[in-house]
Predicted model as a PDB file, atoms N, CA, C, CB and O in Angstrom, pLDDT in the B-factor column:
MODEL        1                                                                  
ATOM      1  N   MET A   1      -8.816  30.080  97.655  1.00 90.00           N  
ATOM      2  CA  MET A   1     -10.055  30.704  97.401  1.00 90.00           C  
ATOM      3  C   MET A   1     -11.709  30.820  98.254  1.00 90.00           C  
ATOM      4  CB  MET A   1     -10.193  30.135  96.279  1.00 90.00           C  
ATOM      5  O   MET A   1     -11.885  30.949  99.465  1.00 90.00           O  
ATOM      6  N   SER A   2     -12.401  30.757  97.543  1.00 93.00           N  
ATOM      7  CA  SER A   2     -13.740  31.054  97.718  1.00 93.00           C  
ATOM      8  C   SER A   2     -14.794  30.544  98.156  1.00 93.00           C  
ATOM      9  CB  SER A   2     -14.058  31.263  97.000  1.00 93.00           C  
ATOM     10  O   SER A   2     -14.706  29.322  98.035  1.00 93.00           O  
ATOM     11  N   THR A   3     -16.170  30.978  98.802  1.00 93.00           N  
ATOM     12  CA  THR A   3     -16.919  29.578  98.560  1.00 93.00           C  
ATOM     13  C   THR A   3     -17.647  30.659  98.321  1.00 93.00           C  
ATOM     14  CB  THR A   3     -17.299  28.199  99.618  1.00 93.00           C  
ATOM     15  O   THR A   3     -17.404  31.816  98.664  1.00 93.00           O  
ATOM     16  N   LEU A   4     -18.520  30.258  97.739  1.00 93.00           N  
ATOM     17  CA  LEU A   4     -19.993  31.278  96.506  1.00 93.00           C  
ATOM     18  C   LEU A   4     -20.931  30.188  96.447  1.00 93.00           C  
ATOM     19  CB  LEU A   4     -19.505  31.823  94.344  1.00 93.00           C  
ATOM     20  O   LEU A   4     -20.829  29.144  95.802  1.00 93.00           O  
ATOM     21  N   THR A   5     -22.064  30.654  97.372  1.00 95.00           N  
ATOM     22  CA  THR A   5     -23.607  29.810  97.272  1.00 95.00           C  
ATOM     23  C   THR A   5     -23.781  30.488  96.446  1.00 95.00           C  
ATOM     24  CB  THR A   5     -24.835  29.696  98.357  1.00 95.00           C  
ATOM     25  O   THR A   5     -22.793  31.117  96.067  1.00 95.00           O  
ATOM     26  N   VAL A   6     -25.392  30.782  95.571  1.00 94.00           N  
ATOM     27  CA  VAL A   6     -25.838  30.504  94.564  1.00 94.00           C  
ATOM     28  C   VAL A   6     -26.976  29.777  94.785  1.00 94.00           C  
ATOM     29  CB  VAL A   6     -25.015  30.015  93.867  1.00 94.00           C  
ATOM     30  O   VAL A   6     -26.975  28.608  95.168  1.00 94.00           O  
ATOM     31  N   ARG A   7     -28.515  30.825  94.419  1.00 97.00           N  
ATOM     32  CA  ARG A   7     -29.938  29.786  94.667  1.00 97.00           C  
ATOM     33  C   ARG A   7     -29.624  30.053  92.881  1.00 97.00           C  
ATOM     34  CB  ARG A   7     -31.958  30.486  95.804  1.00 97.00           C  
ATOM     35  O   ARG A   7     -29.059  30.787  92.071  1.00 97.00           O  
ATOM     36  N   LEU A   8     -30.466  28.846  93.038  1.00 97.00           N  
ATOM     37  CA  LEU A   8     -30.985  28.289  91.537  1.00 97.00           C  
ATOM     38  C   LEU A   8     -32.538  27.311  91.603  1.00 97.00           C  
ATOM     39  CB  LEU A   8     -29.563  27.122  90.857  1.00 97.00           C  
ATOM     40  O   LEU A   8     -33.069  26.486  92.346  1.00 97.00           O  
ATOM     41  N   PRO A   9     -32.784  27.950  90.447  1.00 98.00           N  
ATOM     42  CA  PRO A   9     -34.431  27.003  90.752  1.00 98.00           C  
ATOM     43  C   PRO A   9     -34.384  25.675  89.916  1.00 98.00           C  
ATOM     44  CB  PRO A   9     -36.087  27.977  90.077  1.00 98.00           C  
ATOM     45  O   PRO A   9     -34.466  25.306  88.745  1.00 98.00           O  
ATOM     46  N   ASP A  10     -34.265  25.333  90.763  1.00 98.00           N  
ATOM     47  CA  ASP A  10     -34.498  23.228  90.774  1.00 98.00           C  
ATOM     48  C   ASP A  10     -34.026  22.358  88.882  1.00 98.00           C  
ATOM     49  CB  ASP A  10     -37.212  22.757  91.106  1.00 98.00           C  
ATOM     50  O   ASP A  10     -33.364  21.413  88.454  1.00 98.00           O  
ATOM     51  N   ASP A  11     -34.639  23.137  88.511  1.00 98.00           N  
ATOM     52  CA  ASP A  11     -34.627  22.689  86.917  1.00 98.00           C  
ATOM     53  C   ASP A  11     -33.593  23.764  86.392  1.00 98.00           C  
ATOM     54  CB  ASP A  11     -36.316  22.810  86.017  1.00 98.00           C  
ATOM     55  O   ASP A  11     -33.435  23.571  85.186  1.00 98.00           O  
ATOM     56  N   LYS A  12     -33.079  24.476  86.695  1.00 98.00           N  
ATOM     57  CA  LYS A  12     -31.142  25.090  86.590  1.00 98.00           C  
ATOM     58  C   LYS A  12     -30.598  24.270  86.787  1.00 98.00           C  
ATOM     59  CB  LYS A  12     -30.357  26.139  87.545  1.00 98.00           C  
ATOM     60  O   LYS A  12     -30.136  23.748  85.772  1.00 98.00           O  
ATOM     61  N   HIS A  13     -30.332  23.728  87.828  1.00 98.00           N  
ATOM     62  CA  HIS A  13     -29.519  22.951  88.458  1.00 98.00           C  
ATOM     63  C   HIS A  13     -29.281  22.378  88.636  1.00 98.00           C  
ATOM     64  CB  HIS A  13     -29.317  22.816  88.884  1.00 98.00           C  
ATOM     65  O   HIS A  13     -28.263  22.119  89.277  1.00 98.00           O  
ATOM     66  N   ASN A  14     -30.511  21.326  87.935  1.00 98.00           N  
ATOM     67  CA  ASN A  14     -31.092  19.817  87.534  1.00 98.00           C  
ATOM     68  C   ASN A  14     -30.102  19.689  85.939  1.00 98.00           C  
ATOM     69  CB  ASN A  14     -33.330  19.802  87.254  1.00 98.00           C  
ATOM     70  O   ASN A  14     -29.312  18.851  85.504  1.00 98.00           O  
ATOM     71  N   ARG A  15     -30.509  20.654  85.556  1.00 98.00           N  
ATOM     72  CA  ARG A  15     -29.212  20.628  84.075  1.00 98.00           C  
ATOM     73  C   ARG A  15     -28.277  21.646  83.866  1.00 98.00           C  
ATOM     74  CB  ARG A  15     -29.864  20.711  82.563  1.00 98.00           C  
ATOM     75  O   ARG A  15     -28.077  22.198  82.783  1.00 98.00           O  
ATOM     76  N   LEU A  16     -27.582  21.938  85.154  1.00 98.00           N  
ATOM     77  CA  LEU A  16     -25.933  22.154  84.889  1.00 98.00           C  
ATOM     78  C   LEU A  16     -25.613  21.181  85.188  1.00 98.00           C  
ATOM     79  CB  LEU A  16     -25.056  23.139  85.551  1.00 98.00           C  
ATOM     80  O   LEU A  16     -24.444  20.897  84.928  1.00 98.00           O  
ATOM     81  N   LYS A  17     -26.686  19.896  86.066  1.00 98.00           N  
ATOM     82  CA  LYS A  17     -25.477  19.285  86.271  1.00 98.00           C  
ATOM     83  C   LYS A  17     -25.944  17.987  85.504  1.00 98.00           C  
ATOM     84  CB  LYS A  17     -24.966  19.155  87.882  1.00 98.00           C  
ATOM     85  O   LYS A  17     -25.456  16.934  85.915  1.00 98.00           O  
ATOM     86  N   ALA A  18     -26.922  17.915  84.325  1.00 98.00           N  
ATOM     87  CA  ALA A  18     -26.508  16.954  82.709  1.00 98.00           C  
ATOM     88  C   ALA A  18     -25.465  17.672  82.720  1.00 98.00           C  
ATOM     89  CB  ALA A  18     -27.507  17.005  81.029  1.00 98.00           C  
ATOM     90  O   ALA A  18     -24.421  17.064  82.956  1.00 98.00           O  
ATOM     91  N   LEU A  19     -25.376  19.159  82.477  1.00 98.00           N  
ATOM     92  CA  LEU A  19     -24.551  19.887  80.962  1.00 98.00           C  
ATOM     93  C   LEU A  19     -23.397  19.147  82.093  1.00 98.00           C  
ATOM     94  CB  LEU A  19     -24.532  22.264  80.334  1.00 98.00           C  
ATOM     95  O   LEU A  19     -23.204  18.063  81.542  1.00 98.00           O  
ATOM     96  N   ALA A  20     -22.865  19.148  82.879  1.00 98.00           N  
ATOM     97  CA  ALA A  20     -21.385  19.325  83.776  1.00 98.00           C  
ATOM     98  C   ALA A  20     -21.775  17.255  84.255  1.00 98.00           C  
ATOM     99  CB  ALA A  20     -21.465  21.161  85.773  1.00 98.00           C  
ATOM    100  O   ALA A  20     -20.869  16.884  85.000  1.00 98.00           O  
ATOM    101  N   ALA A  21     -22.574  16.345  84.042  1.00 98.00           N  
ATOM    102  CA  ALA A  21     -22.431  15.094  83.283  1.00 98.00           C  
ATOM    103  C   ALA A  21     -21.731  15.209  82.654  1.00 98.00           C  
ATOM    104  CB  ALA A  21     -23.239  14.578  82.673  1.00 98.00           C  
ATOM    105  O   ALA A  21     -20.565  15.052  83.017  1.00 98.00           O  
ATOM    106  N   HIS A  22     -22.058  15.561  81.309  1.00 98.00           N  
ATOM    107  CA  HIS A  22     -22.149  15.266  79.526  1.00 98.00           C  
ATOM    108  C   HIS A  22     -20.675  15.514  79.380  1.00 98.00           C  
ATOM    109  CB  HIS A  22     -23.281  16.503  78.351  1.00 98.00           C  
ATOM    110  O   HIS A  22     -19.898  14.794  78.753  1.00 98.00           O  
ATOM    111  N   LYS A  23     -20.476  16.257  79.820  1.00 97.00           N  
ATOM    112  CA  LYS A  23     -18.921  16.741  79.827  1.00 97.00           C  
ATOM    113  C   LYS A  23     -17.753  16.511  80.798  1.00 97.00           C  
ATOM    114  CB  LYS A  23     -18.943  18.017  79.844  1.00 97.00           C  
ATOM    115  O   LYS A  23     -16.875  17.166  81.361  1.00 97.00           O  
ATOM    116  N   LYS A  24     -18.172  15.303  80.711  1.00 98.00           N  
ATOM    117  CA  LYS A  24     -17.175  14.785  82.292  1.00 98.00           C  
ATOM    118  C   LYS A  24     -16.567  15.916  83.315  1.00 98.00           C  
ATOM    119  CB  LYS A  24     -15.589  13.913  81.798  1.00 98.00           C  
ATOM    120  O   LYS A  24     -15.396  15.968  83.690  1.00 98.00           O  
ATOM    121  N   LEU A  25     -17.556  16.747  83.655  1.00 98.00           N  
ATOM    122  CA  LEU A  25     -16.934  17.338  85.302  1.00 98.00           C  
ATOM    123  C   LEU A  25     -17.793  17.384  86.116  1.00 98.00           C  
ATOM    124  CB  LEU A  25     -16.352  18.768  85.485  1.00 98.00           C  
ATOM    125  O   LEU A  25     -19.008  17.235  85.985  1.00 98.00           O  
ATOM    126  N   SER A  26     -17.144  17.609  87.054  1.00 97.00           N  
ATOM    127  CA  SER A  26     -18.189  18.525  88.354  1.00 97.00           C  
ATOM    128  C   SER A  26     -18.757  19.285  88.073  1.00 97.00           C  
ATOM    129  CB  SER A  26     -17.751  19.235  89.404  1.00 97.00           C  
ATOM    130  O   SER A  26     -18.593  19.691  86.922  1.00 97.00           O  
ATOM    131  N   LEU A  27     -19.598  19.838  88.789  1.00 97.00           N  
ATOM    132  CA  LEU A  27     -20.770  20.455  88.851  1.00 97.00           C  
ATOM    133  C   LEU A  27     -19.481  22.185  89.212  1.00 97.00           C  
ATOM    134  CB  LEU A  27     -22.199  19.578  90.337  1.00 97.00           C  
ATOM    135  O   LEU A  27     -19.474  23.132  88.425  1.00 97.00           O  
ATOM    136  N   ASN A  28     -18.926  22.160  90.014  1.00 96.00           N  
ATOM    137  CA  ASN A  28     -18.193  23.252  90.404  1.00 96.00           C  
ATOM    138  C   ASN A  28     -17.123  22.931  89.449  1.00 96.00           C  
ATOM    139  CB  ASN A  28     -17.820  23.395  91.960  1.00 96.00           C  
ATOM    140  O   ASN A  28     -16.474  23.973  89.534  1.00 96.00           O  
ATOM    141  N   LYS A  29     -16.667  22.400  88.829  1.00 97.00           N  
ATOM    142  CA  LYS A  29     -15.355  22.849  87.773  1.00 97.00           C  
ATOM    143  C   LYS A  29     -16.392  23.618  86.375  1.00 97.00           C  
ATOM    144  CB  LYS A  29     -14.156  20.982  87.070  1.00 97.00           C  
ATOM    145  O   LYS A  29     -16.017  24.569  85.691  1.00 97.00           O  
ATOM    146  N   LEU A  30     -17.081  23.243  86.304  1.00 98.00           N  
ATOM    147  CA  LEU A  30     -18.326  23.651  85.206  1.00 98.00           C  
ATOM    148  C   LEU A  30     -18.076  25.096  85.125  1.00 98.00           C  
ATOM    149  CB  LEU A  30     -20.073  23.320  85.733  1.00 98.00           C  
ATOM    150  O   LEU A  30     -17.546  25.942  84.405  1.00 98.00           O  
ATOM    151  N   ILE A  31     -18.641  24.972  86.089  1.00 97.00           N  
ATOM    152  CA  ILE A  31     -19.021  26.760  87.080  1.00 97.00           C  
ATOM    153  C   ILE A  31     -17.870  27.802  86.928  1.00 97.00           C  
ATOM    154  CB  ILE A  31     -19.098  26.581  89.155  1.00 97.00           C  
ATOM    155  O   ILE A  31     -17.856  29.004  86.659  1.00 97.00           O  
ATOM    156  N   GLU A  32     -16.885  26.849  87.214  1.00 97.00           N  
ATOM    157  CA  GLU A  32     -15.840  27.271  87.350  1.00 97.00           C  
ATOM    158  C   GLU A  32     -15.369  28.203  86.239  1.00 97.00           C  
ATOM    159  CB  GLU A  32     -15.153  26.292  87.576  1.00 97.00           C  
ATOM    160  O   GLU A  32     -14.849  29.317  86.295  1.00 97.00           O  
ATOM    161  N   GLU A  33     -15.859  27.059  84.736  1.00 97.00           N  
ATOM    162  CA  GLU A  33     -15.465  27.446  83.545  1.00 97.00           C  
ATOM    163  C   GLU A  33     -16.401  28.346  82.571  1.00 97.00           C  
ATOM    164  CB  GLU A  33     -15.138  26.306  82.977  1.00 97.00           C  
ATOM    165  O   GLU A  33     -16.293  29.143  81.639  1.00 97.00           O  
ATOM    166  N   LEU A  34     -17.365  27.733  83.353  1.00 97.00           N  
ATOM    167  CA  LEU A  34     -18.626  29.488  82.967  1.00 97.00           C  
ATOM    168  C   LEU A  34     -18.047  30.509  83.118  1.00 97.00           C  
ATOM    169  CB  LEU A  34     -20.040  29.952  84.009  1.00 97.00           C  
ATOM    170  O   LEU A  34     -17.881  31.278  82.171  1.00 97.00           O  
ATOM    171  N   THR A  35     -17.439  30.861  84.782  1.00 97.00           N  
ATOM    172  CA  THR A  35     -17.065  31.949  85.367  1.00 97.00           C  
ATOM    173  C   THR A  35     -15.894  32.707  84.770  1.00 97.00           C  
ATOM    174  CB  THR A  35     -16.848  31.628  86.599  1.00 97.00           C  
ATOM    175  O   THR A  35     -15.587  33.898  84.821  1.00 97.00           O  
ATOM    176  N   THR A  36     -15.268  31.529  84.118  1.00 97.00           N  
ATOM    177  CA  THR A  36     -13.844  32.708  82.701  1.00 97.00           C  
ATOM    178  C   THR A  36     -14.401  32.305  81.921  1.00 97.00           C  
ATOM    179  CB  THR A  36     -11.866  32.489  82.269  1.00 97.00           C  
ATOM    180  O   THR A  36     -13.490  31.714  81.342  1.00 97.00           O  
ATOM    181  N   GLN A  37     -15.383  32.082  81.270  1.00 96.00           N  
ATOM    182  CA  GLN A  37     -15.955  33.043  80.414  1.00 96.00           C  
ATOM    183  C   GLN A  37     -15.989  33.739  80.280  1.00 96.00           C  
ATOM    184  CB  GLN A  37     -16.534  33.240  80.212  1.00 96.00           C  
ATOM    185  O   GLN A  37     -15.381  34.580  79.617  1.00 96.00           O  
ATOM    186  N   ALA A  38     -17.631  33.612  81.581  1.00 96.00           N  
ATOM    187  CA  ALA A  38     -18.124  35.310  81.483  1.00 96.00           C  
ATOM    188  C   ALA A  38     -17.291  36.669  81.529  1.00 96.00           C  
ATOM    189  CB  ALA A  38     -18.977  35.574  82.616  1.00 96.00           C  
ATOM    190  O   ALA A  38     -17.459  37.710  80.894  1.00 96.00           O  
ATOM    191  N   ILE A  39     -16.314  36.314  82.510  1.00 96.00           N  
ATOM    192  CA  ILE A  39     -15.462  37.445  83.191  1.00 96.00           C  
ATOM    193  C   ILE A  39     -14.365  37.553  81.776  1.00 96.00           C  
ATOM    194  CB  ILE A  39     -14.596  36.891  85.012  1.00 96.00           C  
ATOM    195  O   ILE A  39     -14.039  38.722  81.566  1.00 96.00           O  
ATOM    196  N   ALA A  40     -13.699  36.452  80.702  1.00 95.00           N  
ATOM    197  CA  ALA A  40     -13.227  36.937  79.411  1.00 95.00           C  
ATOM    198  C   ALA A  40     -14.220  37.750  78.566  1.00 95.00           C  
ATOM    199  CB  ALA A  40     -12.795  35.794  78.629  1.00 95.00           C  
ATOM    200  O   ALA A  40     -14.170  38.847  78.010  1.00 95.00           O  
ATOM    201  N   GLU A  41     -15.065  36.863  78.678  1.00 94.00           N  
ATOM    202  CA  GLU A  41     -15.706  38.511  77.661  1.00 94.00           C  
ATOM    203  C   GLU A  41     -16.274  39.632  77.640  1.00 94.00           C  
ATOM    204  CB  GLU A  41     -16.407  38.513  76.969  1.00 94.00           C  
ATOM    205  O   GLU A  41     -16.748  40.295  76.717  1.00 94.00           O  
ATOM    206  N   PHE A  42     -16.139  39.901  79.410  1.00 95.00           N  
ATOM    207  CA  PHE A  42     -16.456  41.623  80.049  1.00 95.00           C  
ATOM    208  C   PHE A  42     -15.440  41.299  79.581  1.00 95.00           C  
ATOM    209  CB  PHE A  42     -16.837  42.484  81.624  1.00 95.00           C  
ATOM    210  O   PHE A  42     -15.678  40.693  78.537  1.00 95.00           O  
ATOM    211  N   ASP A  43     -13.983  41.390  79.850  1.00 95.00           N  
ATOM    212  CA  ASP A  43     -12.692  41.993  80.318  1.00 95.00           C  
ATOM    213  C   ASP A  43     -12.707  42.608  78.377  1.00 95.00           C  
ATOM    214  CB  ASP A  43     -11.100  40.546  81.166  1.00 95.00           C  
ATOM    215  O   ASP A  43     -12.763  43.799  78.069  1.00 95.00           O  
ATOM    216  N   THR A  44     -12.652  41.626  77.516  1.00 90.00           N  
ATOM    217  CA  THR A  44     -12.801  42.164  75.490  1.00 90.00           C  
ATOM    218  C   THR A  44     -14.347  43.232  75.822  1.00 90.00           C  
ATOM    219  CB  THR A  44     -13.415  40.038  73.768  1.00 90.00           C  
ATOM    220  O   THR A  44     -14.662  43.728  74.740  1.00 90.00           O  
ATOM    221  N   GLU A  45     -14.557  43.330  76.062  1.00 91.00           N  
ATOM    222  CA  GLU A  45     -15.736  44.508  76.212  1.00 91.00           C  
ATOM    223  C   GLU A  45     -14.860  45.645  77.053  1.00 91.00           C  
ATOM    224  CB  GLU A  45     -17.356  43.907  77.226  1.00 91.00           C  
ATOM    225  O   GLU A  45     -14.905  46.798  76.625  1.00 91.00           O  
ATOM    226  N   VAL A  46     -14.161  45.392  78.091  1.00 92.00           N  
ATOM    227  CA  VAL A  46     -14.153  46.809  78.103  1.00 92.00           C  
ATOM    228  C   VAL A  46     -12.485  46.953  77.402  1.00 92.00           C  
ATOM    229  CB  VAL A  46     -14.471  47.521  79.866  1.00 92.00           C  
ATOM    230  O   VAL A  46     -11.873  47.989  77.143  1.00 92.00           O  
ATOM    231  N   ARG A  47     -12.241  46.151  77.301  1.00 89.00           N  
ATOM    232  CA  ARG A  47     -11.298  46.908  76.161  1.00 89.00           C  
ATOM    233  C   ARG A  47     -11.173  46.788  75.030  1.00 89.00           C  
ATOM    234  CB  ARG A  47     -10.252  46.865  76.247  1.00 89.00           C  
ATOM    235  O   ARG A  47     -10.126  47.028  74.428  1.00 89.00           O  
ATOM    236  N   PHE A  48     -12.749  46.192  74.266  1.00 86.00           N  
ATOM    237  CA  PHE A  48     -13.439  46.988  72.960  1.00 86.00           C  
ATOM    238  C   PHE A  48     -13.625  48.695  73.464  1.00 86.00           C  
ATOM    239  CB  PHE A  48     -15.263  46.172  72.547  1.00 86.00           C  
ATOM    240  O   PHE A  48     -13.175  49.651  72.832  1.00 86.00           O  
ATOM    241  N   LYS A  49     -13.988  48.731  74.065  1.00 90.00           N  
ATOM    242  CA  LYS A  49     -14.737  50.222  74.269  1.00 90.00           C  
ATOM    243  C   LYS A  49     -13.765  50.793  75.142  1.00 90.00           C  
ATOM    244  CB  LYS A  49     -16.379  50.264  75.006  1.00 90.00           C  
ATOM    245  O   LYS A  49     -14.308  51.520  75.975  1.00 90.00           O  
ATOM    246  N   ALA A  50     -12.401  50.722  75.266  1.00 89.00           N  
ATOM    247  CA  ALA A  50     -11.607  51.854  75.985  1.00 89.00           C  
ATOM    248  C   ALA A  50     -10.460  52.236  74.989  1.00 89.00           C  
ATOM    249  CB  ALA A  50     -10.959  51.349  77.510  1.00 89.00           C  
ATOM    250  O   ALA A  50      -9.724  53.223  75.007  1.00 89.00           O  
ATOM    251  N   ILE A  51     -10.537  50.698  73.713  1.00 85.00           N  
ATOM    252  CA  ILE A  51      -9.849  51.177  72.453  1.00 85.00           C  
ATOM    253  C   ILE A  51     -10.890  52.447  71.586  1.00 85.00           C  
ATOM    254  CB  ILE A  51      -9.587  49.651  71.406  1.00 85.00           C  
ATOM    255  O   ILE A  51     -10.704  53.527  71.025  1.00 85.00           O  
ATOM    256  N   ALA A  52     -12.111  51.477  71.917  1.00 83.00           N  
ATOM    257  CA  ALA A  52     -13.046  52.739  70.513  1.00 83.00           C  
ATOM    258  C   ALA A  52     -13.232  53.295  70.928  1.00 83.00           C  
ATOM    259  CB  ALA A  52     -14.236  52.778  69.659  1.00 83.00           C  
ATOM    260  O   ALA A  52     -14.193  53.786  70.335  1.00 83.00           O  
ATOM    261  N   ALA A  53     -13.010  53.980  71.979  1.00 88.00           N  
ATOM    262  CA  ALA A  53     -13.383  55.557  72.574  1.00 88.00           C  
ATOM    263  C   ALA A  53     -11.998  56.635  72.223  1.00 88.00           C  
ATOM    264  CB  ALA A  53     -13.648  55.465  74.610  1.00 88.00           C  
ATOM    265  O   ALA A  53     -12.067  57.862  72.147  1.00 88.00           O  
ATOM    266  N   THR A  54     -10.469  55.589  72.001  1.00 88.00           N  
ATOM    267  CA  THR A  54     -10.210  56.330  71.277  1.00 88.00           C  
ATOM    268  C   THR A  54      -9.686  56.404  70.463  1.00 88.00           C  
ATOM    269  CB  THR A  54     -10.027  56.809  71.520  1.00 88.00           C  
ATOM    270  O   THR A  54      -8.722  57.170  70.437  1.00 88.00           O  
ATOM    271  N   GLY A  55     -10.066  55.596  69.292  1.00 84.00           N  
ATOM    272  CA  GLY A  55     -10.160  55.636  67.965  1.00 84.00           C  
ATOM    273  C   GLY A  55     -10.241  56.837  66.660  1.00 84.00           C  
ATOM    274  O   GLY A  55     -10.220  58.003  67.053  1.00 84.00           O  
ATOM    275  N   ASP A  56     -10.311  56.665  65.479  1.00 85.00           N  
ATOM    276  CA  ASP A  56     -11.497  58.055  64.683  1.00 85.00           C  
ATOM    277  C   ASP A  56     -12.923  56.196  64.368  1.00 85.00           C  
ATOM    278  CB  ASP A  56     -10.282  59.406  61.961  1.00 85.00           C  
ATOM    279  O   ASP A  56     -13.112  54.985  64.250  1.00 85.00           O  
ATOM    280  N   LYS A  57     -13.315  57.352  64.412  1.00 84.00           N  
ATOM    281  CA  LYS A  57     -14.569  56.501  64.413  1.00 84.00           C  
ATOM    282  C   LYS A  57     -15.344  56.746  63.165  1.00 84.00           C  
ATOM    283  CB  LYS A  57     -15.482  56.796  65.651  1.00 84.00           C  
ATOM    284  O   LYS A  57     -16.534  56.440  63.094  1.00 84.00           O  
ATOM    285  N   LYS A  58     -14.603  57.368  62.044  1.00 87.00           N  
ATOM    286  CA  LYS A  58     -15.169  57.077  60.663  1.00 87.00           C  
ATOM    287  C   LYS A  58     -14.136  55.683  59.344  1.00 87.00           C  
ATOM    288  CB  LYS A  58     -15.153  58.933  59.957  1.00 87.00           C  
ATOM    289  O   LYS A  58     -14.237  54.996  58.328  1.00 87.00           O  
ATOM    290  N   LYS A  59     -13.113  56.171  60.634  1.00 85.00           N  
ATOM    291  CA  LYS A  59     -12.123  54.903  60.376  1.00 85.00           C  
ATOM    292  C   LYS A  59     -13.080  53.429  60.532  1.00 85.00           C  
ATOM    293  CB  LYS A  59     -10.706  54.927  61.704  1.00 85.00           C  
ATOM    294  O   LYS A  59     -13.414  52.548  59.739  1.00 85.00           O  
ATOM    295  N   GLY A  60     -13.277  53.644  61.763  1.00 81.00           N  
ATOM    296  CA  GLY A  60     -13.587  52.357  62.370  1.00 81.00           C  
ATOM    297  C   GLY A  60     -14.756  51.506  61.442  1.00 81.00           C  
ATOM    298  O   GLY A  60     -14.848  50.388  60.935  1.00 81.00           O  
ATOM    299  N   LEU A  61     -15.855  53.146  61.579  1.00 85.00           N  
ATOM    300  CA  LEU A  61     -17.195  52.449  60.301  1.00 85.00           C  
ATOM    301  C   LEU A  61     -17.196  52.137  58.463  1.00 85.00           C  
ATOM    302  CB  LEU A  61     -18.471  53.655  60.325  1.00 85.00           C  
ATOM    303  O   LEU A  61     -18.080  51.765  57.691  1.00 85.00           O  
ATOM    304  N   GLU A  62     -15.658  52.524  58.272  1.00 87.00           N  
ATOM    305  CA  GLU A  62     -15.176  51.899  57.161  1.00 87.00           C  
ATOM    306  C   GLU A  62     -14.546  50.320  57.212  1.00 87.00           C  
ATOM    307  CB  GLU A  62     -14.202  52.820  56.716  1.00 87.00           C  
ATOM    308  O   GLU A  62     -14.541  49.480  56.312  1.00 87.00           O  
ATOM    309  N   LEU A  63     -14.164  50.252  58.210  1.00 84.00           N  
ATOM    310  CA  LEU A  63     -13.161  48.648  58.532  1.00 84.00           C  
ATOM    311  C   LEU A  63     -14.521  47.780  58.374  1.00 84.00           C  
ATOM    312  CB  LEU A  63     -12.166  48.369  60.578  1.00 84.00           C  
ATOM    313  O   LEU A  63     -14.707  46.975  57.462  1.00 84.00           O  
ATOM    314  N   LEU A  64     -15.621  48.133  59.615  1.00 85.00           N  
ATOM    315  CA  LEU A  64     -16.246  47.237  59.657  1.00 85.00           C  
ATOM    316  C   LEU A  64     -17.907  47.073  58.182  1.00 85.00           C  
ATOM    317  CB  LEU A  64     -16.477  47.395  61.286  1.00 85.00           C  
ATOM    318  O   LEU A  64     -18.747  46.250  57.817  1.00 85.00           O  
ATOM    319  N   GLU A  65     -17.582  48.092  57.964  1.00 89.00           N  
ATOM    320  CA  GLU A  65     -17.524  48.046  56.351  1.00 89.00           C  
ATOM    321  C   GLU A  65     -17.427  46.808  55.480  1.00 89.00           C  
ATOM    322  CB  GLU A  65     -16.404  48.751  55.946  1.00 89.00           C  
ATOM    323  O   GLU A  65     -18.226  46.061  54.915  1.00 89.00           O  
ATOM    324  N   LYS A  66     -16.004  46.915  55.620  1.00 89.00           N  
ATOM    325  CA  LYS A  66     -15.523  46.116  54.607  1.00 89.00           C  
ATOM    326  C   LYS A  66     -15.232  44.783  55.526  1.00 89.00           C  
ATOM    327  CB  LYS A  66     -14.192  46.813  53.772  1.00 89.00           C  
ATOM    328  O   LYS A  66     -14.064  44.463  55.746  1.00 89.00           O  
ATOM    329  N   LEU A  67     -15.881  44.326  55.841  1.00 86.00           N  
ATOM    330  CA  LEU A  67     -15.590  43.271  57.743  1.00 86.00           C  
ATOM    331  C   LEU A  67     -17.136  42.708  56.924  1.00 86.00           C  
ATOM    332  CB  LEU A  67     -15.716  44.551  60.314  1.00 86.00           C  
ATOM    333  O   LEU A  67     -17.268  41.495  56.760  1.00 86.00           O  
ATOM    334  N   ASP A  68     -17.907  43.371  56.591  1.00 87.00           N  
ATOM    335  CA  ASP A  68     -19.715  42.575  56.149  1.00 87.00           C  
ATOM    336  C   ASP A  68     -19.444  42.809  54.793  1.00 87.00           C  
ATOM    337  CB  ASP A  68     -21.578  43.494  56.751  1.00 87.00           C  
ATOM    338  O   ASP A  68     -20.415  42.246  54.287  1.00 87.00           O  
ATOM    339  N   SER A  69     -18.584  43.393  53.571  1.00 88.00           N  
ATOM    340  CA  SER A  69     -19.212  43.097  52.259  1.00 88.00           C  
ATOM    341  C   SER A  69     -18.018  41.491  51.575  1.00 88.00           C  
ATOM    342  CB  SER A  69     -19.104  44.960  51.090  1.00 88.00           C  
ATOM    343  O   SER A  69     -17.913  40.695  50.643  1.00 88.00           O  
ATOM    344  N   HIS A  70     -17.440  41.867  52.781  1.00 85.00           N  
ATOM    345  CA  HIS A  70     -15.854  40.569  53.033  1.00 85.00           C  
ATOM    346  C   HIS A  70     -16.399  39.042  53.251  1.00 85.00           C  
ATOM    347  CB  HIS A  70     -14.718  40.938  54.883  1.00 85.00           C  
ATOM    348  O   HIS A  70     -16.148  37.982  52.677  1.00 85.00           O  
ATOM    349  N   PHE A  71     -17.527  39.515  54.676  1.00 84.00           N  
ATOM    350  CA  PHE A  71     -18.165  38.329  55.016  1.00 84.00           C  
ATOM    351  C   PHE A  71     -20.072  37.704  54.798  1.00 84.00           C  
ATOM    352  CB  PHE A  71     -17.770  38.451  56.412  1.00 84.00           C  
ATOM    353  O   PHE A  71     -20.787  36.827  55.283  1.00 84.00           O  
ATOM    354  N   GLY A  72     -20.177  38.672  53.902  1.00 72.00           N  
ATOM    355  CA  GLY A  72     -21.567  39.075  53.291  1.00 72.00           C  
ATOM    356  C   GLY A  72     -22.409  39.319  54.456  1.00 72.00           C  
ATOM    357  O   GLY A  72     -23.528  38.827  54.318  1.00 72.00           O  
ATOM    358  N   SER A  73     -22.260  39.797  55.324  1.00 55.00           N  
ATOM    359  CA  SER A  73     -23.199  39.964  56.594  1.00 55.00           C  
ATOM    360  C   SER A  73     -24.315  40.998  55.805  1.00 55.00           C  
ATOM    361  CB  SER A  73     -22.287  40.757  58.198  1.00 55.00           C  
ATOM    362  O   SER A  73     -25.293  41.430  56.415  1.00 55.00           O  
TER     363      SER A  73                                                      
ENDMDL                                                                          
END                                                                             
């Protein structure tokens, strides 16, 4: 396990402490959960881009249009 020192403005630090308390977590556990979420989002984006690069653009746009019409966007 590694230790990481992060410099934050005092107001942001206090808000993170309040969020951790609200979730009944330690500040360390909150940061761990937030970084896990950020990494998962990044991995999803990388996988999506890799798959999209090999896909059919016309078919992809047709599928997006189908989703837009179905969900009313």
